[in-house]
ROPA-153980 format. One record per residue (C-alpha): residue in one letter; x, y, z; residue number from 1. Coordinates in Angstrom, 3 decimals, padded with zeros to 6 digits. Layout:
BEGIN
@aa = A	px = X	py = Y	pz = Z	i = NUM .
...
END
This chain:
BEGIN
@aa = M	px = 028.311	py = 040.158	pz = 014.421	i = 1 .
@aa = L	px = 026.806	py = 037.413	pz = 012.556	i = 2 .
@aa = N	px = 025.519	py = 036.366	pz = 015.967	i = 3 .
@aa = I	px = 023.952	py = 039.471	pz = 016.395	i = 4 .
@aa = F	px = 021.892	py = 039.140	pz = 012.862	i = 5 .
@aa = S	px = 020.854	py = 035.428	pz = 013.758	i = 6 .
@aa = K	px = 019.038	py = 036.633	pz = 017.004	i = 7 .
@aa = E	px = 017.372	py = 039.390	pz = 015.964	i = 8 .
@aa = S	px = 015.928	py = 037.120	pz = 012.849	i = 9 .
@aa = K	px = 015.125	py = 034.739	pz = 014.992	i = 10 .
@aa = A	px = 013.028	py = 036.937	pz = 017.579	i = 11 .
@aa = R	px = 011.610	py = 038.725	pz = 014.073	i = 12 .
@aa = K	px = 010.297	py = 034.863	pz = 013.137	i = 13 .
@aa = K	px = 009.324	py = 034.325	pz = 016.710	i = 14 .
@aa = T	px = 006.847	py = 037.315	pz = 016.853	i = 15 .
@aa = N	px = 005.245	py = 036.760	pz = 013.452	i = 16 .
@aa = Q	px = 004.294	py = 033.401	pz = 014.332	i = 17 .
@aa = L	px = 003.571	py = 034.587	pz = 017.538	i = 18 .
@aa = I	px = 001.280	py = 037.335	pz = 015.673	i = 19 .
@aa = K	px = -000.297	py = 035.217	pz = 013.590	i = 20 .
@aa = Q	px = -001.024	py = 032.382	pz = 015.921	i = 21 .
@aa = T	px = -002.974	py = 035.212	pz = 018.311	i = 22 .
@aa = K	px = -005.149	py = 036.641	pz = 015.637	i = 23 .
@aa = I	px = -006.389	py = 033.040	pz = 014.907	i = 24 .
@aa = V	px = -007.227	py = 032.311	pz = 018.734	i = 25 .
@aa = L	px = -008.828	py = 035.819	pz = 018.728	i = 26 .
@aa = D	px = -010.874	py = 035.769	pz = 015.783	i = 27 .
@aa = K	px = -012.119	py = 032.244	pz = 016.550	i = 28 .
@aa = N	px = -013.416	py = 032.898	pz = 020.185	i = 29 .
@aa = R	px = -013.888	py = 036.664	pz = 019.978	i = 30 .
@aa = S	px = -017.538	py = 036.248	pz = 021.010	i = 31 .
@aa = K	px = -016.974	py = 034.229	pz = 024.208	i = 32 .
@aa = L	px = -014.561	py = 036.600	pz = 025.124	i = 33 .
@aa = N	px = -014.854	py = 040.219	pz = 027.237	i = 34 .
@aa = P	px = -014.714	py = 043.684	pz = 025.307	i = 35 .
@aa = E	px = -011.763	py = 044.466	pz = 027.452	i = 36 .
@aa = A	px = -010.148	py = 041.172	pz = 027.294	i = 37 .
@aa = A	px = -010.464	py = 041.030	pz = 023.656	i = 38 .
@aa = S	px = -009.158	py = 044.831	pz = 023.573	i = 39 .
@aa = I	px = -006.143	py = 044.605	pz = 025.717	i = 40 .
@aa = V	px = -004.652	py = 041.757	pz = 023.787	i = 41 .
@aa = E	px = -005.503	py = 043.615	pz = 020.295	i = 42 .
@aa = Q	px = -003.172	py = 046.562	pz = 022.486	i = 43 .
@aa = K	px = -000.287	py = 043.980	pz = 022.192	i = 44 .
@aa = L	px = -001.077	py = 042.521	pz = 019.015	i = 45 .
@aa = G	px = -000.620	py = 046.527	pz = 017.651	i = 46 .
@aa = N	px = 002.409	py = 047.141	pz = 019.703	i = 47 .
@aa = A	px = 004.209	py = 044.414	pz = 018.574	i = 48 .
@aa = E	px = 003.034	py = 044.600	pz = 014.642	i = 49 .
@aa = R	px = 004.938	py = 048.004	pz = 015.451	i = 50 .
@aa = A	px = 007.752	py = 046.726	pz = 016.339	i = 51 .
@aa = L	px = 007.980	py = 044.354	pz = 013.730	i = 52 .
@aa = A	px = 007.990	py = 047.431	pz = 011.463	i = 53 .
@aa = S	px = 010.204	py = 049.376	pz = 013.793	i = 54 .
@aa = Q	px = 013.173	py = 046.923	pz = 013.454	i = 55 .
@aa = S	px = 013.911	py = 047.236	pz = 016.534	i = 56 .
@aa = Y	px = 015.242	py = 044.403	pz = 018.202	i = 57 .
@aa = E	px = 014.619	py = 045.723	pz = 022.141	i = 58 .
@aa = D	px = 010.827	py = 046.551	pz = 021.049	i = 59 .
@aa = I	px = 010.201	py = 043.509	pz = 019.253	i = 60 .
@aa = L	px = 011.270	py = 041.714	pz = 022.516	i = 61 .
@aa = K	px = 009.529	py = 043.681	pz = 024.929	i = 62 .
@aa = T	px = 006.120	py = 043.533	pz = 022.744	i = 63 .
@aa = T	px = 006.574	py = 039.985	pz = 022.247	i = 64 .
@aa = E	px = 006.975	py = 039.204	pz = 025.528	i = 65 .
@aa = D	px = 003.674	py = 041.848	pz = 026.468	i = 66 .
@aa = L	px = 001.836	py = 039.720	pz = 023.430	i = 67 .
@aa = E	px = 002.545	py = 036.326	pz = 025.257	i = 68 .
@aa = V	px = 001.898	py = 037.087	pz = 028.561	i = 69 .
@aa = A	px = -001.342	py = 038.903	pz = 027.641	i = 70 .
@aa = S	px = -002.369	py = 035.638	pz = 025.136	i = 71 .
@aa = A	px = -001.370	py = 033.487	pz = 027.958	i = 72 .
@aa = D	px = -003.741	py = 034.982	pz = 030.514	i = 73 .
@aa = Y	px = -006.983	py = 035.453	pz = 028.260	i = 74 .
@aa = L	px = -006.532	py = 033.013	pz = 025.380	i = 75 .
@aa = S	px = -004.782	py = 030.220	pz = 026.582	i = 76 .
@aa = K	px = -008.038	py = 027.746	pz = 027.607	i = 77 .
@aa = Y	px = -008.853	py = 028.407	pz = 023.607	i = 78 .
@aa = T	px = -005.646	py = 027.169	pz = 022.683	i = 79 .
@aa = K	px = -004.277	py = 023.379	pz = 022.571	i = 80 .
@aa = S	px = -001.347	py = 022.145	pz = 024.421	i = 81 .
@aa = K	px = 001.811	py = 020.628	pz = 022.828	i = 82 .
@aa = L	px = 000.495	py = 017.964	pz = 023.932	i = 83 .
@aa = R	px = -002.822	py = 017.661	pz = 022.582	i = 84 .
@aa = Q	px = -001.462	py = 018.926	pz = 019.369	i = 85 .
@aa = N	px = 000.799	py = 015.838	pz = 019.429	i = 86 .
@aa = I	px = -001.152	py = 013.597	pz = 020.551	i = 87 .
@aa = E	px = -004.006	py = 014.943	pz = 018.064	i = 88 .
@aa = A	px = -001.428	py = 014.436	pz = 014.837	i = 89 .
@aa = L	px = -000.540	py = 011.354	pz = 015.814	i = 90 .
@aa = A	px = -004.089	py = 009.970	pz = 016.195	i = 91 .
@aa = F	px = -005.078	py = 011.720	pz = 012.444	i = 92 .
@aa = A	px = -001.656	py = 009.831	pz = 011.077	i = 93 .
@aa = I	px = -002.704	py = 006.606	pz = 012.464	i = 94 .
@aa = I	px = -006.333	py = 006.441	pz = 011.445	i = 95 .
@aa = L	px = -005.335	py = 007.526	pz = 007.927	i = 96 .
@aa = A	px = -002.823	py = 004.557	pz = 007.714	i = 97 .
@aa = L	px = -005.633	py = 002.670	pz = 008.489	i = 98 .
@aa = V	px = -008.112	py = 004.233	pz = 005.593	i = 99 .
@aa = I	px = -005.151	py = 003.676	pz = 003.223	i = 100 .
@aa = R	px = -004.515	py = 000.640	pz = 003.904	i = 101 .
@aa = T	px = -008.231	py = -000.752	pz = 004.503	i = 102 .
@aa = F	px = -009.153	py = 000.815	pz = 001.498	i = 103 .
@aa = V	px = -006.613	py = 001.506	pz = -001.312	i = 104 .
@aa = F	px = -003.183	py = 000.071	pz = -000.705	i = 105 .
@aa = Q	px = -001.770	py = -002.810	pz = 001.376	i = 106 .
@aa = P	px = 001.805	py = -004.257	pz = 001.680	i = 107 .
@aa = F	px = 002.587	py = -007.490	pz = 000.710	i = 108 .
@aa = K	px = 005.468	py = -009.496	pz = 001.181	i = 109 .
@aa = I	px = 006.227	py = -012.987	pz = -001.215	i = 110 .
@aa = P	px = 006.973	py = -015.539	pz = 000.886	i = 111 .
@aa = S	px = 007.754	py = -018.730	pz = -001.744	i = 112 .
@aa = G	px = 008.572	py = -019.419	pz = -004.822	i = 113 .
@aa = S	px = 004.940	py = -019.738	pz = -006.254	i = 114 .
@aa = M	px = 005.018	py = -017.081	pz = -008.123	i = 115 .
@aa = I	px = 008.812	py = -017.481	pz = -010.267	i = 116 .
@aa = P	px = 009.558	py = -015.696	pz = -012.389	i = 117 .
@aa = T	px = 007.168	py = -012.962	pz = -011.983	i = 118 .
@aa = L	px = 007.572	py = -012.610	pz = -008.658	i = 119 .
@aa = L	px = 010.626	py = -013.765	pz = -006.071	i = 120 .
@aa = V	px = 010.922	py = -014.061	pz = -002.775	i = 121 .
@aa = G	px = 011.774	py = -011.474	pz = -001.204	i = 122 .
@aa = D	px = 009.999	py = -009.234	pz = -002.979	i = 123 .
@aa = H	px = 007.162	py = -006.624	pz = -001.398	i = 124 .
@aa = L	px = 004.308	py = -005.384	pz = -002.961	i = 125 .
@aa = L	px = 001.546	py = -003.000	pz = -003.059	i = 126 .
@aa = V	px = -002.200	py = -004.312	pz = -003.759	i = 127 .
@aa = N	px = -004.755	py = -002.219	pz = -005.337	i = 128 .
@aa = K	px = -007.596	py = -002.581	pz = -003.132	i = 129 .
@aa = F	px = -010.431	py = -000.340	pz = -004.868	i = 130 .
@aa = I	px = -009.245	py = -001.473	pz = -008.655	i = 131 .
@aa = Y	px = -012.208	py = -004.223	pz = -008.048	i = 132 .
@aa = G	px = -014.266	py = -001.927	pz = -005.887	i = 133 .
@aa = T	px = -015.070	py = -001.184	pz = -002.064	i = 134 .
@aa = K	px = -016.262	py = -002.827	pz = 000.395	i = 135 .
@aa = I	px = -018.405	py = -001.515	pz = 002.751	i = 136 .
@aa = P	px = -016.786	py = -002.074	pz = 006.402	i = 137 .
@aa = F	px = -018.877	py = -005.110	pz = 007.682	i = 138 .
@aa = T	px = -020.907	py = -005.912	pz = 004.663	i = 139 .
@aa = D	px = -020.276	py = -008.215	pz = 001.505	i = 140 .
@aa = K	px = -022.139	py = -004.867	pz = -000.883	i = 141 .
@aa = V	px = -018.933	py = -003.829	pz = -003.530	i = 142 .
@aa = V	px = -019.496	py = -000.227	pz = -004.889	i = 143 .
@aa = F	px = -017.000	py = 001.741	pz = -006.846	i = 144 .
@aa = P	px = -016.023	py = -000.795	pz = -009.094	i = 145 .
@aa = I	px = -013.195	py = 000.597	pz = -011.364	i = 146 .
@aa = D	px = -011.722	py = -002.273	pz = -013.459	i = 147 .
@aa = K	px = -013.411	py = -005.958	pz = -013.785	i = 148 .
@aa = I	px = -011.315	py = -009.257	pz = -012.425	i = 149 .
@aa = K	px = -009.235	py = -009.967	pz = -016.065	i = 150 .
@aa = R	px = -007.520	py = -013.267	pz = -016.351	i = 151 .
@aa = G	px = -003.753	py = -012.935	pz = -016.202	i = 152 .
@aa = D	px = -004.410	py = -010.496	pz = -013.196	i = 153 .
@aa = V	px = -002.301	py = -011.054	pz = -010.462	i = 154 .
@aa = I	px = -004.306	py = -010.813	pz = -007.972	i = 155 .
@aa = V	px = -003.918	py = -011.151	pz = -003.387	i = 156 .
@aa = F	px = -006.518	py = -013.349	pz = -001.817	i = 157 .
@aa = T	px = -007.349	py = -014.740	pz = 001.496	i = 158 .
@aa = Y	px = -007.124	py = -019.155	pz = 001.320	i = 159 .
@aa = P	px = -010.310	py = -019.976	pz = 000.283	i = 160 .
@aa = N	px = -011.171	py = -023.077	pz = 002.263	i = 161 .
@aa = N	px = -010.960	py = -021.941	pz = 005.981	i = 162 .
@aa = E	px = -013.437	py = -023.944	pz = 006.925	i = 163 .
@aa = K	px = -011.338	py = -027.040	pz = 006.367	i = 164 .
@aa = D	px = -007.475	py = -025.747	pz = 007.546	i = 165 .
@aa = I	px = -008.617	py = -023.478	pz = 009.481	i = 166 .
@aa = S	px = -004.455	py = -023.521	pz = 010.385	i = 167 .
@aa = K	px = -004.406	py = -021.223	pz = 007.188	i = 168 .
@aa = N	px = -007.182	py = -018.979	pz = 008.340	i = 169 .
@aa = G	px = -006.232	py = -015.642	pz = 007.105	i = 170 .
@aa = L	px = -003.518	py = -016.310	pz = 005.351	i = 171 .
@aa = Y	px = -002.766	py = -014.464	pz = 002.180	i = 172 .
@aa = Y	px = -002.048	py = -016.046	pz = -001.284	i = 173 .
@aa = I	px = -000.928	py = -014.843	pz = -004.237	i = 174 .
@aa = K	px = -002.067	py = -016.553	pz = -007.799	i = 175 .
@aa = R	px = -002.433	py = -015.500	pz = -011.793	i = 176 .
@aa = V	px = -006.446	py = -015.469	pz = -012.442	i = 177 .
@aa = V	px = -006.645	py = -018.212	pz = -015.736	i = 178 .
@aa = G	px = -010.047	py = -019.018	pz = -015.104	i = 179 .
@aa = L	px = -013.200	py = -016.219	pz = -014.651	i = 180 .
@aa = P	px = -016.711	py = -017.300	pz = -013.775	i = 181 .
@aa = G	px = -017.984	py = -019.726	pz = -016.232	i = 182 .
@aa = D	px = -015.403	py = -020.473	pz = -017.997	i = 183 .
@aa = E	px = -014.504	py = -024.669	pz = -018.721	i = 184 .
@aa = I	px = -010.498	py = -025.069	pz = -017.490	i = 185 .
@aa = D	px = -008.850	py = -028.103	pz = -018.746	i = 186 .
@aa = L	px = -005.155	py = -029.091	pz = -018.146	i = 187 .
@aa = N	px = -003.347	py = -031.415	pz = -019.589	i = 188 .
@aa = G	px = 000.577	py = -031.868	pz = -018.865	i = 189 .
@aa = R	px = 001.853	py = -028.108	pz = -019.203	i = 190 .
@aa = N	px = -001.044	py = -027.667	pz = -021.436	i = 191 .
@aa = L	px = -003.560	py = -025.404	pz = -020.452	i = 192 .
@aa = V	px = -006.883	py = -025.070	pz = -022.012	i = 193 .
@aa = V	px = -009.813	py = -022.209	pz = -022.050	i = 194 .
@aa = N	px = -013.285	py = -022.932	pz = -023.031	i = 195 .
@aa = G	px = -011.891	py = -025.170	pz = -025.554	i = 196 .
@aa = E	px = -009.020	py = -023.147	pz = -026.599	i = 197 .
@aa = K	px = -005.639	py = -024.133	pz = -026.279	i = 198 .
@aa = V	px = -004.049	py = -021.365	pz = -024.426	i = 199 .
@aa = P	px = -000.004	py = -020.962	pz = -026.795	i = 200 .
@aa = I	px = 002.926	py = -021.344	pz = -024.420	i = 201 .
@aa = E	px = 006.284	py = -020.387	pz = -026.367	i = 202 .
@aa = Y	px = 009.722	py = -022.054	pz = -025.188	i = 203 .
@aa = E	px = 012.303	py = -019.339	pz = -024.228	i = 204 .
@aa = G	px = 014.762	py = -021.656	pz = -023.080	i = 205 .
@aa = T	px = 016.212	py = -022.097	pz = -019.816	i = 206 .
@aa = Y	px = 015.610	py = -020.631	pz = -016.517	i = 207 .
@aa = S	px = 017.579	py = -021.121	pz = -013.250	i = 208 .
@aa = D	px = 016.441	py = -020.381	pz = -009.247	i = 209 .
@aa = K	px = 019.517	py = -018.289	pz = -008.189	i = 210 .
@aa = R	px = 018.041	py = -019.714	pz = -004.724	i = 211 .
@aa = N	px = 019.320	py = -023.061	pz = -005.464	i = 212 .
@aa = G	px = 020.422	py = -023.757	pz = -009.092	i = 213 .
@aa = E	px = 017.596	py = -025.747	pz = -010.214	i = 214 .
@aa = Q	px = 016.857	py = -025.531	pz = -013.609	i = 215 .
@aa = F	px = 013.243	py = -025.106	pz = -015.127	i = 216 .
@aa = D	px = 012.198	py = -024.564	pz = -018.391	i = 217 .
@aa = E	px = 010.686	py = -021.313	pz = -019.191	i = 218 .
@aa = Y	px = 007.855	py = -020.261	pz = -021.523	i = 219 .
@aa = R	px = 005.933	py = -017.023	pz = -022.443	i = 220 .
@aa = E	px = 002.474	py = -017.705	pz = -022.075	i = 221 .
@aa = D	px = -000.355	py = -015.818	pz = -023.859	i = 222 .
@aa = L	px = -003.485	py = -016.050	pz = -021.970	i = 223 .
@aa = F	px = -006.061	py = -014.554	pz = -024.782	i = 224 .
@aa = G	px = -003.771	py = -011.534	pz = -024.935	i = 225 .
@aa = D	px = -001.957	py = -011.257	pz = -021.291	i = 226 .
@aa = E	px = 001.373	py = -012.179	pz = -021.921	i = 227 .
@aa = H	px = 003.759	py = -013.365	pz = -019.190	i = 228 .
@aa = T	px = 006.568	py = -015.997	pz = -018.029	i = 229 .
@aa = I	px = 005.815	py = -019.478	pz = -016.243	i = 230 .
@aa = I	px = 008.038	py = -021.828	pz = -015.684	i = 231 .
@aa = F	px = 007.831	py = -026.336	pz = -015.328	i = 232 .
@aa = R	px = 010.410	py = -028.372	pz = -013.853	i = 233 .
@aa = K	px = 012.971	py = -029.692	pz = -016.835	i = 234 .
@aa = G	px = 012.163	py = -033.140	pz = -018.183	i = 235 .
@aa = K	px = 009.213	py = -033.756	pz = -015.807	i = 236 .
@aa = E	px = 006.438	py = -033.264	pz = -018.621	i = 237 .
@aa = N	px = 003.308	py = -034.720	pz = -016.301	i = 238 .
@aa = T	px = 004.492	py = -033.914	pz = -012.990	i = 239 .
@aa = N	px = 001.155	py = -034.548	pz = -009.736	i = 240 .
@aa = R	px = 001.088	py = -030.734	pz = -010.128	i = 241 .
@aa = G	px = 000.548	py = -030.710	pz = -013.885	i = 242 .
@aa = S	px = -000.950	py = -034.244	pz = -014.136	i = 243 .
@aa = Y	px = -004.446	py = -034.138	pz = -016.529	i = 244 .
@aa = I	px = -007.784	py = -032.349	pz = -014.279	i = 245 .
@aa = P	px = -011.293	py = -033.233	pz = -016.376	i = 246 .
@aa = V	px = -012.954	py = -030.032	pz = -017.312	i = 247 .
@aa = T	px = -014.035	py = -027.916	pz = -014.435	i = 248 .
@aa = K	px = -016.145	py = -024.901	pz = -014.978	i = 249 .
@aa = V	px = -015.584	py = -021.716	pz = -013.074	i = 250 .
@aa = P	px = -018.876	py = -021.265	pz = -010.710	i = 251 .
@aa = E	px = -020.167	py = -017.773	pz = -010.657	i = 252 .
@aa = G	px = -018.493	py = -015.534	pz = -008.007	i = 253 .
@aa = S	px = -015.252	py = -016.868	pz = -008.412	i = 254 .
@aa = V	px = -012.115	py = -017.438	pz = -009.867	i = 255 .
@aa = F	px = -009.682	py = -020.289	pz = -010.657	i = 256 .
@aa = V	px = -005.658	py = -019.158	pz = -010.116	i = 257 .
@aa = M	px = -002.570	py = -020.933	pz = -010.715	i = 258 .
@aa = G	px = 001.379	py = -019.786	pz = -009.760	i = 259 .
@aa = D	px = 003.486	py = -018.845	pz = -012.969	i = 260 .
@aa = N	px = 005.807	py = -021.483	pz = -011.257	i = 261 .
@aa = R	px = 003.542	py = -024.350	pz = -012.608	i = 262 .
@aa = D	px = 005.465	py = -027.687	pz = -010.480	i = 263 .
@aa = N	px = 005.791	py = -025.725	pz = -007.187	i = 264 .
@aa = S	px = 002.507	py = -023.450	pz = -006.357	i = 265 .
@aa = Q	px = -000.391	py = -025.031	pz = -004.402	i = 266 .
@aa = D	px = -003.378	py = -023.430	pz = -006.242	i = 267 .
@aa = S	px = -006.847	py = -023.942	pz = -007.573	i = 268 .
@aa = R	px = -005.906	py = -027.367	pz = -008.444	i = 269 .
@aa = F	px = -005.539	py = -028.978	pz = -005.413	i = 270 .
@aa = W	px = -007.902	py = -026.715	pz = -003.104	i = 271 .
@aa = G	px = -010.320	py = -025.341	pz = -005.685	i = 272 .
@aa = F	px = -011.583	py = -021.943	pz = -006.583	i = 273 .
@aa = V	px = -011.218	py = -018.541	pz = -005.060	i = 274 .
@aa = P	px = -014.592	py = -016.587	pz = -004.538	i = 275 .
@aa = I	px = -014.009	py = -013.157	pz = -005.319	i = 276 .
@aa = E	px = -015.105	py = -011.784	pz = -001.976	i = 277 .
@aa = N	px = -011.676	py = -013.373	pz = -000.190	i = 278 .
@aa = I	px = -009.747	py = -010.949	pz = -002.761	i = 279 .
@aa = A	px = -007.891	py = -008.627	pz = -001.041	i = 280 .
@aa = G	px = -006.770	py = -006.382	pz = -004.952	i = 281 .
@aa = K	px = -004.421	py = -006.612	pz = -007.889	i = 282 .
@aa = A	px = -001.150	py = -006.808	pz = -006.989	i = 283 .
@aa = F	px = 000.484	py = -003.740	pz = -009.377	i = 284 .
@aa = I	px = 004.185	py = -002.517	pz = -008.395	i = 285 .
@aa = I	px = 007.132	py = -004.008	pz = -006.462	i = 286 .
@aa = H	px = 008.374	py = -001.147	pz = -004.277	i = 287 .
@aa = W	px = 011.052	py = -002.935	pz = -002.422	i = 288 .
@aa = S	px = 013.070	py = -006.588	pz = -003.330	i = 289 .
@aa = W	px = 015.361	py = -008.745	pz = -000.811	i = 290 .
@aa = D	px = 017.210	py = -011.109	pz = -002.112	i = 291 .
@aa = F	px = 017.549	py = -013.527	pz = 001.221	i = 292 .
@aa = A	px = 019.914	py = -015.894	pz = -000.882	i = 293 .
@aa = N	px = 022.951	py = -013.375	pz = -001.591	i = 294 .
@aa = P	px = 025.335	py = -014.046	pz = 001.322	i = 295 .
@aa = D	px = 026.542	py = -010.673	pz = 000.087	i = 296 .
@aa = I	px = 024.957	py = -007.922	pz = 002.778	i = 297 .
@aa = L	px = 025.899	py = -005.101	pz = 000.506	i = 298 .
@aa = N	px = 024.140	py = -007.199	pz = -002.767	i = 299 .
@aa = K	px = 020.533	py = -008.193	pz = -001.275	i = 300 .
@aa = V	px = 018.709	py = -005.656	pz = -002.295	i = 301 .
@aa = R	px = 017.272	py = -005.951	pz = -006.040	i = 302 .
@aa = W	px = 017.690	py = -002.651	pz = -007.134	i = 303 .
@aa = E	px = 016.150	py = -003.394	pz = -010.324	i = 304 .
@aa = R	px = 013.349	py = -004.743	pz = -009.805	i = 305 .
@aa = I	px = 012.331	py = -002.219	pz = -007.195	i = 306 .
@aa = L	px = 009.264	py = 000.288	pz = -008.453	i = 307 .
@aa = S	px = 009.260	py = -002.584	pz = -011.499	i = 308 .
@aa = G	px = 005.262	py = -003.189	pz = -012.384	i = 309 .
@aa = I	px = 003.962	py = -006.596	pz = -012.713	i = 310 .
@aa = D	px = 002.634	py = -008.190	pz = -015.904	i = 311 .
END
């Protein structure tokens, strides 16, 4: 008994769908059909609708078959094949994905430890590509900016000195903005000075890198209202990466960036300023995190980091 009801239900559903699809094609292409063909299709539609109303299973089957034949005879050239529908749907999905990736969001994976502890190796991020404005393709013109680049923003950008090192052409970096156009940057050991004002840092304790057990001094840095954590190698107050550099003025159209892992970061201290045109966007959320160093396959996912914001 249940099997009979199931068959009748499927038959009614099929007929309903066929009626709707046929009406859409008929109404859209009525002007292209000769009156006799349109009349025949309308007659078959009416028969199918009356069969549904009478709830006669045999009538439903027969009128559905008649409507399918009439639709194939008179409307087939106006309908899309399943293959064409699938191809169009796939093409639309690909175009939509490309538009989103080009203008809205782009995924990015952290390959190194230069931004520890803010970002860990194996973190997967989404980068907001429109917050600083959308670049018109094949031009340098930027339109519709939502926000300005600020000190403390974590940005993704292409390596700025490609002409000097073509091996890094197209390579993406992620760092924190510490200097804006016109800022004067001064570094002496662990001391960061911006426009003559020392950026406060407060010691918070010891940070241990779970990958290799290396110990770091952990500080809370207050970059003019933007607070975040930075680390330095223990006992190395004046490493090459933290040694003194003379006062440097950030040129217009560029920013000065550094990694939060200050003694393990290749950044503006070494290869200079980042042109604003090289910036792909602002990192804003971790959507996945995978601990490569964890030997336990069941605990490689860092669940606590997924969907967390980026300070």
